N, C-alpha and C positions, 0 to 999 in steps of 0.2 A: 337556729336562730329561734327567738321565743315575741312573738310580737307581733307591731304590722312595718313591711318596710315603706322607706318616705317616695310621698311620688318622682323624685328625682332615682334613686334606684330603679324603679318603676317603668319608668322610663327608661333609664341608661340600655337594660336589660328589655325591655319592646325595642328598644332601637338594634341589639346585640340581634336578634332572633332573628330580622327583617331583614340585615345583614345576612345571616347567614341563610335564608329560604331564600333569597337573591341568589345567592352563591351558589348552590342547589338546582334551583334552578336554573342558572347557565351552565352550570356545569350538565343536566341533564338534555337541555339546546342541545347540547356542542355532542354529545352520545347522539340523539336521534338523526342529527346530521351525518356523524360521522355511519353508520347504523345507515343509513339513503346511501350514503358512499361505496360503503360496499355492499349492497345489496346491487345497483349500480354497476360496477366490477366484476358481480358473479354472471348475472347476465347475460356480459361482456364477454366472459370469456367461456359458456356455458354455450355463447351463437360460433363464438372462434372456433371450441371443440365441434361443435357439428360441422361446421364447417371449415373441417381443419385444410383439403386441400387452397381453398381459399382466399386463410388466412396464412399459410403457406407464401404464394403465389408473393401477394400482396406484402409482406412479412420485410422488411428486410435486414441483414446479417446480424446483429442483433438482438434482431426476436427470433431467427431462428436458431441461431443457435442456444438461444432461453427456449424456444419450441421443444429442438432437441433433447437438451438435458433433460429438460421436466419428463419425459416419452421416456427417454432410456440412457437414465446417471446414472450405468456404465458405461453408453457409447456407441456406436453403431461399427456391432461388425462388419467386418468383408467376409465372403464365403466366397471362396476359388471356383467350389463344386457349383454355385447358386447363381454365379453371376452377378449378386449385387448384400 
């Protein structure tokens, strides 16, 4: 392109750039909210792991099954010799 751009073209580009900036800022805000949520979840899970017996006692059946598979993916094995 040679020469000057028109005021109308400049206004159009300025609007498009402003819209893109707004879109990016909105995405950044969503990512920040998601990061905060993941950090909170990590803190909760860390607490649960530190207090495993309490978490097991307070958890429902689904929670206990999920925890069992997380800790022992191959399943828990019964030992006749050891009794557990």
